[in-house]
C-alpha positions as CSV (number, residue, x, y, z in Angstrom):
1,A,-45.0,-35.2,1.9
2,L,-46.2,-35.0,5.5
3,D,-44.7,-37.1,8.2
4,G,-47.3,-37.1,11.0
5,M,-47.9,-33.4,11.6
6,E,-44.4,-32.3,10.8
7,L,-43.7,-30.4,7.6
8,D,-40.3,-31.3,6.1
9,E,-37.9,-28.6,5.2
10,N,-38.3,-29.1,1.5
11,L,-42.1,-28.8,1.7
12,L,-41.7,-25.6,3.6
13,R,-39.4,-24.2,0.9
14,F,-41.9,-25.2,-1.7
15,M,-44.7,-23.5,0.1
16,F,-42.6,-20.3,0.4
17,L,-41.8,-20.4,-3.3
18,C,-45.6,-20.7,-4.0
19,G,-46.2,-17.8,-1.7
20,D,-43.7,-15.7,-3.7
21,L,-46.1,-15.8,-6.6
22,K,-48.2,-13.2,-4.7
23,K,-45.3,-10.8,-5.1
24,V,-44.8,-11.4,-8.9
25,K,-46.9,-8.9,-10.8
26,R,-48.3,-9.7,-14.2
27,Q,-45.9,-7.8,-16.5
28,G,-48.3,-7.5,-19.4
29,W,-50.7,-5.6,-17.1
30,I,-47.8,-3.2,-16.1
31,E,-46.7,-2.7,-19.7
32,H,-50.3,-1.8,-20.7
33,E,-50.7,0.4,-17.7
34,I,-53.7,-1.5,-16.4
35,P,-54.6,-0.4,-12.9
36,N,-54.6,-2.7,-9.9
37,V,-52.1,-5.2,-11.4
38,E,-52.8,-8.7,-10.5
39,S,-50.2,-11.1,-9.2
40,V,-49.3,-14.4,-10.8
41,A,-50.9,-16.1,-7.8
42,D,-54.1,-14.1,-8.5
43,H,-54.1,-15.3,-12.1
44,S,-53.4,-18.9,-11.2
45,H,-56.2,-18.9,-8.6
46,R,-58.7,-17.4,-11.0
47,M,-57.8,-20.0,-13.6
48,A,-58.2,-22.8,-11.1
49,I,-61.7,-21.4,-10.2
50,F,-62.6,-21.3,-13.9
51,A,-61.4,-25.0,-14.2
52,L,-63.5,-25.9,-11.2
53,L,-66.5,-24.5,-12.9
54,L,-66.2,-26.7,-15.9
55,G,-69.4,-28.6,-16.3
56,S,-69.3,-32.2,-15.1
57,Q,-70.8,-33.3,-18.5
58,S,-67.8,-31.9,-20.3
59,Q,-65.3,-34.2,-22.0
60,I,-62.6,-32.2,-20.3
61,N,-60.8,-33.6,-17.3
62,R,-61.7,-31.0,-14.7
63,N,-59.3,-32.2,-12.0
64,R,-56.4,-32.1,-14.5
65,C,-57.3,-28.6,-15.6
66,I,-57.4,-27.4,-12.0
67,V,-53.9,-28.9,-11.4
68,M,-52.6,-27.3,-14.6
69,A,-54.1,-23.9,-13.6
70,L,-52.3,-24.1,-10.2
71,V,-48.9,-25.1,-11.5
72,H,-48.7,-23.6,-15.1
73,D,-46.9,-20.4,-13.9
74,L,-45.1,-21.9,-10.9
75,A,-41.6,-21.3,-12.5
76,E,-42.4,-17.6,-12.4
77,C,-41.6,-17.5,-8.6
78,I,-38.0,-17.9,-9.7
79,V,-37.7,-16.4,-13.2
80,G,-40.4,-13.7,-13.0
81,D,-43.2,-13.0,-15.5
82,I,-41.2,-12.9,-18.8
83,T,-43.1,-11.1,-21.6
84,P,-42.2,-10.6,-25.3
85,S,-41.1,-7.0,-24.6
86,D,-38.3,-8.3,-22.3
87,G,-36.4,-9.3,-25.4
88,V,-36.0,-12.9,-24.2
89,S,-36.3,-15.5,-27.0
90,K,-39.0,-18.2,-26.7
91,E,-36.2,-20.8,-26.5
92,E,-34.5,-18.9,-23.6
93,K,-37.8,-18.3,-21.8
94,H,-38.5,-22.1,-22.1
95,S,-35.0,-22.9,-20.9
96,R,-35.3,-20.6,-17.9
97,E,-38.7,-21.9,-16.9
98,S,-37.7,-25.5,-17.4
99,S,-34.6,-25.0,-15.2
100,A,-36.8,-23.4,-12.5
101,M,-39.3,-26.2,-12.6
102,K,-36.4,-28.8,-12.3
103,H,-35.1,-26.9,-9.3
104,I,-38.5,-26.8,-7.7
105,T,-39.3,-30.5,-8.3
106,E,-35.8,-31.8,-7.5
107,D,-36.0,-29.9,-4.2
108,R,-39.3,-31.7,-3.5
109,K,-37.9,-35.1,-4.4
110,S,-35.0,-34.8,-2.0
111,G,-37.3,-34.4,1.0
């Protein structure tokens, strides 16, 4: 990913996509008129902290949970936070998110 101290162009695009999650507001919060709507980045960060706090005696793989928390909504930087009230079927939501993740990961592989 890093060549010396230089960041390749694909890595920079990936970092900017991740940064876009700060701009994507949680739609369920908006729909329920919850004040101070959190962003998808806020949500992912909080979930990663929760995963970090898992006890070391747990049978749960803490590192895997942290990674899952950080990437589970990454596609939303492209497709947005789709909720049931958007009228998008589960299949279509999955298709959109899958296509977005393929785009994100293919972009990284070509670097």
